ZANU-80729 format. One record per residue (C-alpha): residue in one letter; residue number from 1; x, y, z. Coordinates in Angstrom, 2 decimals. Layout:
! ZANU-80729
+------+-----+---------+---------+---------+
| code | pos |       x |       y |       z |
+------+-----+---------+---------+---------+
|    A | NUM |       X |       Y |       Z |
...
+------+-----+---------+---------+---------+
//
This chain:
! ZANU-80729
+------+-----+---------+---------+---------+
| code | pos |       x |       y |       z |
+------+-----+---------+---------+---------+
|    N |   1 |   -9.52 |  -26.49 |   -2.52 |
|    T |   2 |  -12.22 |  -28.04 |   -4.73 |
|    Y |   3 |  -14.78 |  -25.44 |   -3.60 |
|    L |   4 |  -12.32 |  -22.57 |   -4.11 |
|    K |   5 |  -11.46 |  -23.87 |   -7.58 |
|    E |   6 |  -15.15 |  -24.24 |   -8.45 |
|    L |   7 |  -15.85 |  -20.63 |   -7.38 |
|    C |   8 |  -12.84 |  -19.36 |   -9.34 |
|    Y |   9 |  -13.81 |  -21.07 |  -12.60 |
|    K |  10 |  -17.37 |  -19.84 |  -12.24 |
|    G |  11 |  -15.99 |  -16.32 |  -11.73 |
|    L |  12 |  -13.61 |  -16.72 |  -14.68 |
|    D |  13 |  -16.54 |  -17.46 |  -17.00 |
|    E |  14 |  -18.44 |  -14.44 |  -15.65 |
|    R |  15 |  -15.46 |  -12.07 |  -15.89 |
|    Y |  16 |  -14.24 |  -12.94 |  -19.40 |
|    S |  17 |  -16.24 |  -13.33 |  -22.60 |
|    E |  18 |  -13.53 |  -15.70 |  -23.88 |
|    V |  19 |  -11.59 |  -17.93 |  -21.50 |
|    T |  20 |   -8.18 |  -18.40 |  -23.13 |
|    K |  21 |   -5.46 |  -20.91 |  -22.25 |
|    Q |  22 |   -3.41 |  -18.00 |  -20.87 |
|    L |  23 |   -6.20 |  -17.22 |  -18.38 |
|    E |  24 |   -6.64 |  -20.88 |  -17.38 |
|    D |  25 |   -2.87 |  -21.34 |  -16.93 |
|    R |  26 |   -2.63 |  -18.21 |  -14.76 |
|    L |  27 |   -5.60 |  -19.31 |  -12.64 |
|    E |  28 |   -4.21 |  -22.84 |  -12.20 |
|    Y |  29 |   -0.80 |  -21.44 |  -11.27 |
|    E |  30 |   -2.28 |  -19.12 |   -8.62 |
|    L |  31 |   -4.46 |  -21.90 |   -7.20 |
|    S |  32 |   -1.44 |  -24.24 |   -6.99 |
|    V |  33 |    0.56 |  -21.63 |   -5.03 |
|    I |  34 |   -2.40 |  -20.94 |   -2.71 |
|    K |  35 |   -2.82 |  -24.70 |   -2.13 |
|    K |  36 |    0.90 |  -25.25 |   -1.53 |
|    M |  37 |    0.97 |  -22.42 |    1.02 |
|    E |  38 |   -2.30 |  -23.68 |    2.59 |
|    F |  39 |   -4.11 |  -20.35 |    2.21 |
|    E |  40 |   -7.37 |  -21.66 |    0.69 |
|    P |  41 |   -9.40 |  -20.98 |    3.89 |
|    Y |  42 |   -8.09 |  -17.40 |    3.97 |
|    F |  43 |   -9.33 |  -16.67 |    0.43 |
|    L |  44 |  -12.72 |  -18.26 |    1.20 |
|    I |  45 |  -13.13 |  -16.18 |    4.38 |
|    V |  46 |  -12.41 |  -12.94 |    2.49 |
|    W |  47 |  -14.68 |  -14.02 |   -0.41 |
|    D |  48 |  -17.48 |  -14.72 |    2.09 |
|    F |  49 |  -17.50 |  -11.38 |    3.91 |
|    V |  50 |  -17.03 |   -9.36 |    0.69 |
|    R |  51 |  -19.95 |  -11.29 |   -0.84 |
|    Y |  52 |  -22.04 |  -10.56 |    2.28 |
|    A |  53 |  -21.26 |   -6.82 |    2.09 |
|    K |  54 |  -22.24 |   -6.61 |   -1.59 |
|    E |  55 |  -25.45 |   -8.58 |   -1.02 |
|    K |  56 |  -26.40 |   -6.14 |    1.76 |
|    G |  57 |  -25.75 |   -3.13 |   -0.47 |
|    I |  58 |  -22.61 |   -2.09 |    1.43 |
|    M |  59 |  -20.27 |   -0.48 |   -1.06 |
|    V |  60 |  -16.90 |   -2.24 |   -1.43 |
|    G |  61 |  -13.79 |   -0.72 |   -3.02 |
|    P |  62 |  -12.38 |   -2.10 |   -6.29 |
|    G |  63 |   -9.16 |   -3.32 |   -4.69 |
|    R |  64 |   -6.12 |   -1.84 |   -3.01 |
|    G |  65 |   -2.44 |   -2.79 |   -2.89 |
|    S |  66 |   -0.83 |   -6.00 |   -4.11 |
|    A |  67 |   -4.06 |   -8.06 |   -3.88 |
|    A |  68 |   -5.13 |   -6.47 |   -7.19 |
|    G |  69 |   -2.47 |   -8.67 |   -8.84 |
|    S |  70 |   -4.38 |  -11.87 |   -8.08 |
|    L |  71 |   -6.61 |  -13.40 |  -10.76 |
|    V |  72 |   -8.13 |  -15.63 |   -8.05 |
|    A |  73 |   -9.19 |  -12.50 |   -6.10 |
|    Y |  74 |  -10.63 |  -11.01 |   -9.31 |
|    C |  75 |  -12.59 |  -14.19 |  -10.12 |
|    L |  76 |  -13.92 |  -14.31 |   -6.55 |
|    N |  77 |  -15.12 |  -10.69 |   -6.87 |
|    I |  78 |  -12.89 |   -9.68 |   -3.96 |
|    T |  79 |  -11.21 |   -7.17 |   -6.29 |
|    N |  80 |  -12.63 |   -5.48 |   -9.37 |
|    I |  81 |   -9.42 |   -4.74 |  -11.30 |
|    D |  82 |   -8.41 |   -7.08 |  -14.13 |
|    P |  83 |   -4.80 |   -8.09 |  -13.30 |
|    I |  84 |   -4.22 |   -9.43 |  -16.82 |
|    A |  85 |   -5.33 |   -6.23 |  -18.58 |
|    Y |  86 |   -3.09 |   -4.10 |  -16.35 |
|    G |  87 |   -0.11 |   -6.48 |  -16.29 |
|    L |  88 |   -0.23 |   -6.95 |  -12.51 |
|    L |  89 |    1.84 |   -9.70 |  -10.89 |
|    F |  90 |    0.55 |  -12.36 |   -8.50 |
|    E |  91 |    4.04 |  -12.85 |   -7.00 |
|    R |  92 |    3.95 |   -9.37 |   -5.50 |
|    F |  93 |    0.89 |  -10.49 |   -3.52 |
|    L |  94 |    1.93 |  -14.06 |   -2.74 |
|    N |  95 |    5.52 |  -15.09 |   -3.35 |
|    P |  96 |    5.95 |  -18.87 |   -3.81 |
|    E |  97 |    9.67 |  -18.53 |   -2.99 |
|    R |  98 |    9.16 |  -16.83 |    0.34 |
|    I |  99 |    6.44 |  -17.65 |    2.87 |
|    N | 100 |    4.52 |  -14.51 |    3.74 |
|    M | 101 |    0.91 |  -14.00 |    4.72 |
|    P | 102 |   -1.31 |  -12.63 |    1.95 |
|    D | 103 |   -2.60 |   -9.18 |    2.82 |
|    F | 104 |   -6.06 |   -8.09 |    1.72 |
|    D | 105 |   -6.88 |   -4.45 |    2.46 |
|    I | 106 |  -10.61 |   -4.14 |    1.79 |
|    D | 107 |  -12.33 |   -0.74 |    1.59 |
|    F | 108 |  -15.92 |   -0.53 |    2.81 |
|    C | 109 |  -18.45 |    2.28 |    3.04 |
|    Y | 110 |  -17.33 |    4.22 |    6.14 |
|    E | 111 |  -20.79 |    4.27 |    7.71 |
|    R | 112 |  -21.39 |    0.51 |    7.30 |
|    R | 113 |  -17.96 |   -1.01 |    7.95 |
|    E | 114 |  -19.04 |   -2.15 |   11.43 |
|    E | 115 |  -21.82 |   -4.28 |    9.89 |
|    V | 116 |  -19.22 |   -6.39 |    8.08 |
|    I | 117 |  -17.10 |   -6.78 |   11.23 |
|    E | 118 |  -20.25 |   -7.78 |   13.15 |
|    Y | 119 |  -21.06 |  -10.39 |   10.46 |
|    V | 120 |  -17.56 |  -11.91 |   10.76 |
|    S | 121 |  -17.80 |  -11.92 |   14.59 |
|    K | 122 |  -21.17 |  -13.68 |   14.55 |
|    K | 123 |  -20.12 |  -16.21 |   11.92 |
|    Y | 124 |  -16.82 |  -17.26 |   13.52 |
|    G | 125 |  -17.62 |  -16.43 |   17.16 |
|    N | 126 |  -17.07 |  -13.29 |   19.23 |
|    D | 127 |  -14.30 |  -15.07 |   21.14 |
|    K | 128 |  -12.36 |  -15.64 |   17.89 |
|    V | 129 |  -12.49 |  -12.11 |   16.43 |
|    A | 130 |  -10.98 |   -8.93 |   17.87 |
|    Q | 131 |   -9.76 |   -5.50 |   16.90 |
|    I | 132 |   -6.04 |   -4.77 |   17.19 |
|    I | 133 |   -4.25 |   -2.45 |   19.58 |
|    T | 134 |   -1.79 |    0.13 |   18.31 |
|    F | 135 |    0.73 |    2.11 |   20.33 |
|    G | 136 |    1.51 |    5.76 |   19.75 |
|    T | 137 |    5.19 |    6.26 |   20.49 |
|    M | 138 |    7.09 |    9.35 |   21.57 |
|    A | 139 |    8.50 |   11.08 |   18.51 |
|    A | 140 |   11.46 |   13.46 |   18.85 |
|    R | 141 |    9.50 |   16.71 |   19.21 |
|    A | 142 |    6.85 |   15.22 |   21.51 |
|    A | 143 |    9.57 |   13.75 |   23.77 |
|    V | 144 |   11.28 |   17.16 |   24.06 |
|    R | 145 |    7.98 |   18.91 |   24.90 |
|    D | 146 |    6.93 |   16.28 |   27.49 |
|    V | 147 |   10.32 |   16.24 |   29.23 |
|    G | 148 |   10.49 |   20.05 |   29.20 |
|    R | 149 |    7.10 |   20.17 |   30.93 |
|    A | 150 |    8.22 |   17.60 |   33.54 |
|    L | 151 |   11.46 |   19.49 |   34.25 |
|    G | 152 |    9.62 |   22.78 |   34.64 |
|    I | 153 |   11.49 |   24.52 |   31.83 |
|    P | 154 |    9.52 |   27.55 |   30.50 |
|    Y | 155 |    7.27 |   26.62 |   27.57 |
|    A | 156 |    8.70 |   29.27 |   25.22 |
|    R | 157 |   12.21 |   27.88 |   25.70 |
|    V | 158 |   11.11 |   24.25 |   25.17 |
|    D | 159 |    9.10 |   25.28 |   22.11 |
|    T | 160 |   12.20 |   26.91 |   20.57 |
|    I | 161 |   14.21 |   23.70 |   21.11 |
|    A | 162 |   11.43 |   21.49 |   19.71 |
|    K | 163 |   11.15 |   23.64 |   16.59 |
|    M | 164 |   14.88 |   23.18 |   15.91 |
|    I | 165 |   14.19 |   19.48 |   15.20 |
|    P | 166 |   13.75 |   19.23 |   11.40 |
|    W | 167 |   10.38 |   18.20 |    9.94 |
|    E | 168 |   11.44 |   14.89 |    8.42 |
|    P | 169 |    9.90 |   11.40 |    8.41 |
|    N | 170 |   11.31 |    9.19 |   11.21 |
|    I | 171 |   13.53 |   11.99 |   12.51 |
|    T | 172 |   15.34 |   11.18 |   15.77 |
|    I | 173 |   17.04 |   13.48 |   18.29 |
|    E | 174 |   20.38 |   11.88 |   17.37 |
|    K | 175 |   19.84 |   12.76 |   13.69 |
|    A | 176 |   18.62 |   16.25 |   14.61 |
|    L | 177 |   21.84 |   16.95 |   16.54 |
|    K | 178 |   23.88 |   16.04 |   13.45 |
|    M | 179 |   21.71 |   18.15 |   11.16 |
|    E | 180 |   21.15 |   21.23 |   13.34 |
|    S | 181 |   24.37 |   22.85 |   14.61 |
|    R | 182 |   22.46 |   25.40 |   16.76 |
|    L | 183 |   20.86 |   22.57 |   18.74 |
|    K | 184 |   24.23 |   20.94 |   19.32 |
|    E | 185 |   25.70 |   24.27 |   20.43 |
|    L | 186 |   22.87 |   24.94 |   22.90 |
|    M | 187 |   23.33 |   21.48 |   24.39 |
|    K | 188 |   27.05 |   22.13 |   24.94 |
|    N | 189 |   26.59 |   25.51 |   26.60 |
|    D | 190 |   23.45 |   25.03 |   28.70 |
|    E | 191 |   23.16 |   22.33 |   31.39 |
|    D | 192 |   19.34 |   22.54 |   31.46 |
|    I | 193 |   19.14 |   22.03 |   27.70 |
|    K | 194 |   21.67 |   19.19 |   27.91 |
|    K | 195 |   19.53 |   17.42 |   30.53 |
|    L | 196 |   16.39 |   18.07 |   28.45 |
|    I | 197 |   17.91 |   16.61 |   25.25 |
|    E | 198 |   19.53 |   13.60 |   26.96 |
|    T | 199 |   16.36 |   12.70 |   28.89 |
|    A | 200 |   14.15 |   13.15 |   25.81 |
|    S | 201 |   16.55 |   11.00 |   23.78 |
|    S | 202 |   16.27 |    8.14 |   26.30 |
|    L | 203 |   12.44 |    8.30 |   26.20 |
|    E | 204 |   12.16 |    8.64 |   22.42 |
|    G | 205 |   10.38 |    5.70 |   20.80 |
|    L | 206 |    8.68 |    4.53 |   24.01 |
|    A | 207 |    4.93 |    3.92 |   23.94 |
|    R | 208 |    3.04 |    7.08 |   24.89 |
|    H | 209 |   -0.54 |    5.90 |   24.57 |
|    A | 210 |   -2.60 |    2.98 |   23.25 |
|    S | 211 |   -5.50 |    3.11 |   20.82 |
|    T | 212 |   -7.35 |    0.79 |   18.45 |
|    H | 213 |   -5.96 |    0.18 |   14.96 |
|    A | 214 |   -8.12 |    2.02 |   12.43 |
|    A | 215 |   -8.70 |   -1.05 |   10.24 |
|    G | 216 |   -7.05 |   -4.19 |   11.62 |
|    I | 217 |   -9.06 |   -7.26 |   12.65 |
|    V | 218 |   -7.57 |  -10.52 |   13.90 |
|    L | 219 |   -9.28 |  -13.89 |   13.44 |
|    S | 220 |   -8.42 |  -17.34 |   14.85 |
|    Q | 221 |   -9.71 |  -20.93 |   14.73 |
|    K | 222 |   -9.77 |  -21.25 |   18.53 |
|    P | 223 |  -10.63 |  -18.63 |   21.19 |
|    L | 224 |   -8.14 |  -15.77 |   20.94 |
|    T | 225 |   -7.36 |  -16.05 |   24.67 |
|    N | 226 |   -5.43 |  -19.24 |   23.77 |
|    Y | 227 |   -2.90 |  -17.09 |   21.94 |
|    V | 228 |   -3.04 |  -13.48 |   23.06 |
|    P | 229 |   -4.22 |  -11.32 |   26.01 |
|    L | 230 |   -7.35 |   -9.28 |   25.30 |
|    Q | 231 |   -8.94 |   -6.15 |   26.77 |
|    K | 232 |  -12.07 |   -4.06 |   26.40 |
|    T | 233 |  -11.77 |   -0.59 |   24.91 |
|    A | 234 |  -13.58 |    2.46 |   26.31 |
|    E | 235 |  -16.23 |    1.84 |   23.61 |
|    G | 236 |  -16.73 |   -1.75 |   24.82 |
|    E | 237 |  -14.97 |   -3.41 |   21.85 |
|    I | 238 |  -12.74 |   -6.46 |   22.35 |
|    C | 239 |   -9.15 |   -5.60 |   21.46 |
|    T | 240 |   -5.84 |   -7.49 |   21.53 |
|    Q | 241 |   -3.06 |   -6.37 |   23.88 |
|    Y | 242 |   -0.46 |   -7.29 |   21.25 |
|    A | 243 |    0.18 |   -5.01 |   18.29 |
|    M | 244 |    0.08 |   -5.97 |   14.60 |
|    A | 245 |    3.72 |   -7.14 |   14.27 |
|    E | 246 |    3.50 |   -9.47 |   17.29 |
|    L | 247 |    0.21 |  -10.97 |   16.05 |
|    E | 248 |    1.81 |  -11.73 |   12.68 |
|    E | 249 |    4.77 |  -13.40 |   14.44 |
|    L | 250 |    2.27 |  -15.62 |   16.27 |
|    G | 251 |    0.85 |  -16.65 |   12.88 |
|    L | 252 |   -2.60 |  -15.19 |   13.55 |
|    L | 253 |   -4.76 |  -14.14 |   10.63 |
|    K | 254 |   -4.90 |  -10.36 |   10.27 |
|    M | 255 |   -7.18 |   -8.48 |    7.87 |
|    D | 256 |   -7.78 |   -4.81 |    7.21 |
|    F | 257 |  -11.39 |   -3.60 |    7.10 |
|    L | 258 |  -10.94 |   -0.01 |    5.96 |
|    G | 259 |  -13.75 |    2.51 |    6.26 |
|    L | 260 |  -13.56 |    4.87 |    3.29 |
|    R | 261 |  -15.71 |    8.02 |    3.30 |
|    T | 262 |  -15.38 |    8.32 |   -0.50 |
|    L | 263 |  -17.35 |    5.07 |   -0.87 |
|    T | 264 |  -20.03 |    6.51 |    1.41 |
|    V | 265 |  -20.25 |    9.63 |   -0.77 |
|    I | 266 |  -20.52 |    7.51 |   -3.95 |
|    S | 267 |  -23.13 |    5.26 |   -2.34 |
|    N | 268 |  -25.22 |    8.29 |   -1.29 |
|    A | 269 |  -24.82 |    9.90 |   -4.74 |
|    L | 270 |  -26.14 |    6.75 |   -6.45 |
|    K | 271 |  -29.15 |    6.70 |   -4.11 |
|    I | 272 |  -29.89 |   10.38 |   -4.83 |
|    I | 273 |  -29.63 |    9.79 |   -8.61 |
|    K | 274 |  -32.02 |    6.85 |   -8.35 |
|    H | 275 |  -34.46 |    8.87 |   -6.22 |
|    T | 276 |  -34.41 |   12.05 |   -8.35 |
|    R | 277 |  -33.95 |   10.65 |  -11.85 |
|    G | 278 |  -35.13 |    7.08 |  -11.57 |
|    E | 279 |  -31.78 |    5.85 |  -12.97 |
|    E | 280 |  -29.99 |    2.92 |  -11.34 |
|    L | 281 |  -26.30 |    3.35 |  -12.13 |
|    D | 282 |  -23.66 |    0.66 |  -11.66 |
|    I | 283 |  -20.48 |    2.40 |  -10.55 |
|    N | 284 |  -18.40 |   -0.53 |  -11.86 |
|    K | 285 |  -19.74 |   -0.04 |  -15.39 |
|    I | 286 |  -19.03 |    3.68 |  -15.74 |
|    P | 287 |  -16.68 |    4.09 |  -18.75 |
|    L | 288 |  -13.08 |    5.07 |  -18.04 |
|    E | 289 |  -12.58 |    6.68 |  -21.48 |
|    D | 290 |  -14.89 |    9.71 |  -21.13 |
|    K | 291 |  -12.95 |   12.60 |  -22.72 |
|    K | 292 |  -15.10 |   15.22 |  -20.97 |
|    V | 293 |  -13.93 |   13.89 |  -17.59 |
|    Y | 294 |  -10.24 |   14.19 |  -18.51 |
|    K | 295 |  -10.85 |   17.69 |  -19.90 |
|    M | 296 |  -12.46 |   18.66 |  -16.59 |
|    L | 297 |   -9.61 |   17.16 |  -14.56 |
|    S | 298 |   -6.99 |   18.91 |  -16.72 |
|    K | 299 |   -8.44 |   22.25 |  -15.58 |
|    G | 300 |   -7.76 |   21.25 |  -11.96 |
|    N | 301 |  -11.43 |   20.61 |  -11.16 |
|    C | 302 |  -10.63 |   17.76 |   -8.78 |
|    A | 303 |  -12.40 |   18.86 |   -5.57 |
|    G | 304 |  -13.89 |   15.87 |   -3.78 |
|    I | 305 |  -12.13 |   13.35 |   -6.03 |
|    F | 306 |  -10.36 |   10.63 |   -4.05 |
|    Q | 307 |   -6.56 |   11.10 |   -4.03 |
|    L | 308 |   -6.69 |   13.99 |   -6.54 |
|    E | 309 |   -8.08 |   16.79 |   -4.39 |
|    S | 310 |   -4.94 |   18.04 |   -2.58 |
|    E | 311 |   -3.45 |   21.31 |   -3.81 |
|    G | 312 |   -0.20 |   19.64 |   -4.93 |
|    M | 313 |   -2.04 |   16.90 |   -6.80 |
|    R | 314 |   -4.38 |   19.36 |   -8.53 |
|    D | 315 |   -1.35 |   21.31 |   -9.73 |
|    L | 316 |    0.23 |   18.13 |  -11.15 |
|    V | 317 |   -2.99 |   17.09 |  -12.90 |
|    K | 318 |   -3.20 |   20.53 |  -14.57 |
|    R | 319 |    0.40 |   20.26 |  -15.74 |
|    L | 320 |    0.19 |   16.69 |  -17.00 |
|    K | 321 |   -3.29 |   16.99 |  -18.59 |
|    P | 322 |   -4.18 |   13.27 |  -18.30 |
|    E | 323 |   -5.78 |   11.60 |  -21.32 |
|    N | 324 |   -6.57 |    8.19 |  -19.80 |
|    I | 325 |   -6.81 |    6.30 |  -16.52 |
|    E | 326 |   -3.21 |    5.09 |  -16.92 |
|    D | 327 |   -1.91 |    8.68 |  -16.75 |
|    I | 328 |   -3.79 |    9.24 |  -13.48 |
|    T | 329 |   -2.57 |    5.93 |  -12.05 |
|    A | 330 |    1.03 |    6.91 |  -12.85 |
|    L | 331 |    0.62 |   10.33 |  -11.20 |
|    L | 332 |   -0.74 |    8.73 |   -8.03 |
|    A | 333 |    2.23 |    6.36 |   -7.92 |
|    L | 334 |    4.69 |    9.24 |   -8.46 |
|    Y | 335 |    3.17 |   11.58 |   -5.88 |
|    R | 336 |    5.58 |   10.53 |   -3.11 |
|    P | 337 |    8.49 |   12.32 |   -1.36 |
|    G | 338 |   11.17 |   10.43 |   -3.38 |
|    P | 339 |    9.94 |   11.19 |   -6.94 |
|    L | 340 |    8.80 |   14.69 |   -5.91 |
|    G | 341 |   12.29 |   15.58 |   -4.71 |
|    S | 342 |   14.25 |   13.85 |   -7.49 |
|    G | 343 |   12.67 |   15.55 |  -10.51 |
|    M | 344 |   11.14 |   12.25 |  -11.62 |
|    I | 345 |    7.67 |   13.80 |  -12.03 |
|    E | 346 |    9.05 |   16.62 |  -14.19 |
|    D | 347 |   10.79 |   13.99 |  -16.32 |
|    F | 348 |    7.56 |   12.00 |  -16.67 |
|    I | 349 |    5.51 |   15.08 |  -17.70 |
|    N | 350 |    8.16 |   16.28 |  -20.17 |
|    R | 351 |    8.45 |   12.84 |  -21.78 |
|    K | 352 |    4.67 |   12.58 |  -22.15 |
|    K | 353 |    4.56 |   16.01 |  -23.80 |
|    G | 354 |    7.47 |   15.16 |  -26.13 |
|    I | 355 |    9.77 |   17.82 |  -24.64 |
|    I | 356 |   12.29 |   15.12 |  -23.66 |
|    E | 357 |   13.10 |   12.21 |  -25.97 |
|    I | 358 |   12.15 |    8.80 |  -24.59 |
|    K | 359 |   15.24 |    6.58 |  -24.41 |
|    Y | 360 |   15.78 |    3.09 |  -23.03 |
|    A | 361 |   19.04 |    1.74 |  -21.55 |
|    H | 362 |   18.33 |   -1.49 |  -23.49 |
|    P | 363 |   15.75 |   -2.36 |  -26.21 |
|    R | 364 |   14.23 |   -5.05 |  -23.95 |
|    L | 365 |   13.10 |   -2.33 |  -21.53 |
|    E | 366 |   10.73 |   -0.76 |  -24.06 |
|    S | 367 |    7.97 |   -3.35 |  -23.60 |
|    V | 368 |    8.10 |   -2.83 |  -19.82 |
|    L | 369 |    8.37 |    0.97 |  -19.73 |
|    K | 370 |    6.54 |    2.15 |  -22.86 |
|    E | 371 |    3.27 |    2.85 |  -20.98 |
|    T | 372 |    5.09 |    5.21 |  -18.57 |
|    Y | 373 |    7.21 |    6.97 |  -21.23 |
|    G | 374 |   10.43 |    5.20 |  -20.19 |
|    V | 375 |   10.16 |    6.18 |  -16.51 |
|    I | 376 |   10.14 |    3.43 |  -13.85 |
|    V | 377 |    6.94 |    4.19 |  -11.93 |
|    Y | 378 |    5.62 |    0.90 |  -10.54 |
|    Q | 379 |    7.09 |   -1.89 |   -8.41 |
|    E | 380 |    5.74 |   -4.36 |  -10.99 |
|    Q | 381 |    8.04 |   -2.71 |  -13.55 |
|    V | 382 |   11.04 |   -3.34 |  -11.29 |
|    M | 383 |   10.06 |   -7.00 |  -11.07 |
|    K | 384 |    9.52 |   -7.29 |  -14.83 |
|    I | 385 |   12.90 |   -5.66 |  -15.56 |
|    A | 386 |   14.64 |   -8.13 |  -13.22 |
|    S | 387 |   12.84 |  -10.98 |  -14.99 |
|    E | 388 |   13.33 |   -9.69 |  -18.55 |
|    L | 389 |   16.97 |   -8.59 |  -18.31 |
|    A | 390 |   18.49 |  -10.71 |  -15.56 |
|    G | 391 |   16.39 |  -13.88 |  -15.87 |
|    F | 392 |   15.04 |  -13.64 |  -12.30 |
|    T | 393 |   11.95 |  -15.68 |  -11.54 |
|    L | 394 |    9.10 |  -13.38 |  -10.48 |
|    G | 395 |    9.52 |  -14.76 |   -6.95 |
|    Q | 396 |   13.20 |  -13.72 |   -6.95 |
|    A | 397 |   12.23 |  -10.37 |   -8.44 |
|    D | 398 |    9.81 |   -9.82 |   -5.54 |
|    I | 399 |   12.64 |  -10.42 |   -3.05 |
|    L | 400 |   14.64 |   -7.71 |   -4.89 |
|    R | 401 |   11.61 |   -5.38 |   -4.74 |
|    K | 402 |   11.26 |   -5.85 |   -0.98 |
|    A | 403 |   15.00 |   -5.34 |   -0.40 |
|    M | 404 |   14.81 |   -2.07 |   -2.34 |
|    G | 405 |   11.92 |   -0.85 |   -0.20 |
|    K | 406 |   13.77 |   -1.64 |    3.04 |
|    K | 407 |   17.09 |   -0.23 |    1.69 |
|    Q | 408 |   19.08 |   -3.14 |    3.14 |
|    K | 409 |   22.63 |   -2.39 |    2.02 |
|    G | 410 |   24.06 |   -5.93 |    2.33 |
|    V | 411 |   21.07 |   -7.54 |    0.62 |
|    M | 412 |   21.12 |   -4.92 |   -2.17 |
|    E | 413 |   24.82 |   -5.52 |   -2.88 |
|    K | 414 |   24.14 |   -9.25 |   -3.23 |
|    Q | 415 |   21.10 |   -8.56 |   -5.44 |
|    R | 416 |   23.18 |   -6.22 |   -7.62 |
|    E | 417 |   25.75 |   -8.95 |   -8.18 |
|    L | 418 |   23.04 |  -11.51 |   -9.06 |
|    F | 419 |   21.34 |   -9.02 |  -11.39 |
|    I | 420 |   24.53 |   -8.22 |  -13.32 |
|    K | 421 |   25.51 |  -11.91 |  -13.61 |
|    G | 422 |   22.02 |  -12.84 |  -14.82 |
|    A | 423 |   21.97 |  -10.01 |  -17.36 |
|    Q | 424 |   25.39 |  -11.02 |  -18.72 |
|    K | 425 |   24.05 |  -14.54 |  -19.28 |
|    N | 426 |   21.37 |  -12.88 |  -21.44 |
|    N | 427 |   24.12 |  -11.23 |  -23.53 |
|    I | 428 |   23.64 |   -7.81 |  -21.93 |
|    K | 429 |   26.80 |   -5.78 |  -21.36 |
|    K | 430 |   28.00 |   -5.43 |  -17.77 |
|    N | 431 |   27.89 |   -1.61 |  -17.79 |
|    T | 432 |   24.31 |   -1.64 |  -19.20 |
|    A | 433 |   23.25 |   -4.12 |  -16.50 |
|    A | 434 |   24.91 |   -2.02 |  -13.77 |
|    E | 435 |   23.32 |    1.18 |  -15.10 |
|    T | 436 |   19.88 |   -0.48 |  -15.20 |
|    F | 437 |   20.21 |   -1.87 |  -11.66 |
|    D | 438 |   21.24 |    1.55 |  -10.32 |
|    L | 439 |   18.22 |    3.02 |  -12.11 |
|    I | 440 |   15.74 |    0.65 |  -10.46 |
|    A | 441 |   17.48 |    0.73 |   -7.05 |
+------+-----+---------+---------+---------+
//
């Protein structure tokens, strides 16, 4: 812990021109939680291989997911996003009220990711590092097609049945029968179709094939064979025979080494600029306030730009006309099936343009939602609302956030009750508290 603390304070001095008490308090708090949960070695391992990658000129991403909320990670140069400036919460990454493994997803240059994995394998031992297996399961349509082939039913007929299954995430044959009356009718009137559907339904969800997880690496103190069966892949890589969830249940350390082609493109572009112009640019020091860039993006000129290049995203960027990095961040967070289907994005754009008046259910919400024009966009905002209105600790607020994501009815009902009671203690009317909870849930 002493070495981790020493590295963090050194990083704190390098990151901030003025080290305030607020920064020191936040750093000490994070270090105390990490120590209590005995995760110091984990942070040092990640710090070490990220440092190695940067020293070798392998481009590393600025940070992804909840890890960006850690000041410790920022001071260790694992992430490159200031959690204080952006109001990010450590508890979303590591909750002191609920033991869960911290999860660092690190992006590396796609072409050089293997070099980092090789470094980790050599440092800790090839017998202690392995890639992770993943199983492709039979989805509804695939199960119907495979069973149809096995039963010798003509392809055209099977194809018609498969296409009756709606294109929805996590769709099952059982759900499809409730949603598609024609499918149900065919099953009633045709014995072959009935056998096809019933057999496919019994096979649905079973493992169809095995492959290697695109990013996951598992690491242990002792040889992995002490804990988990291993195998060699067709490429000669060592791979676990247990999938991600089972490895986590065993308490093994899992990390994601993501290969990102965008980082490769940026890395190559910087080399070309240096070669042709003699300029050595630091991608981390490029200003985020360049008005010409936002003007270009507002015209839909987003080809080749990470996460902005899809047709739907380009259309949204043109409509919103972003003026700063915060606008783009909000759009990325909103570009999901839920907000797209609920009119939330339209609401956000209209509020930004002043077409719709920005209103808050309670004055205390303004400080939390002002940046996003009164629209709840981020999970951090949900946590801050629970803390600000209902007096939840940030650890309790994180439990609420996770329950929302999993849509656990019983847990959500209990959380609703706690939220309303807490808000009433803060002199907030019951109906306002209920309205706010329904808004965030």
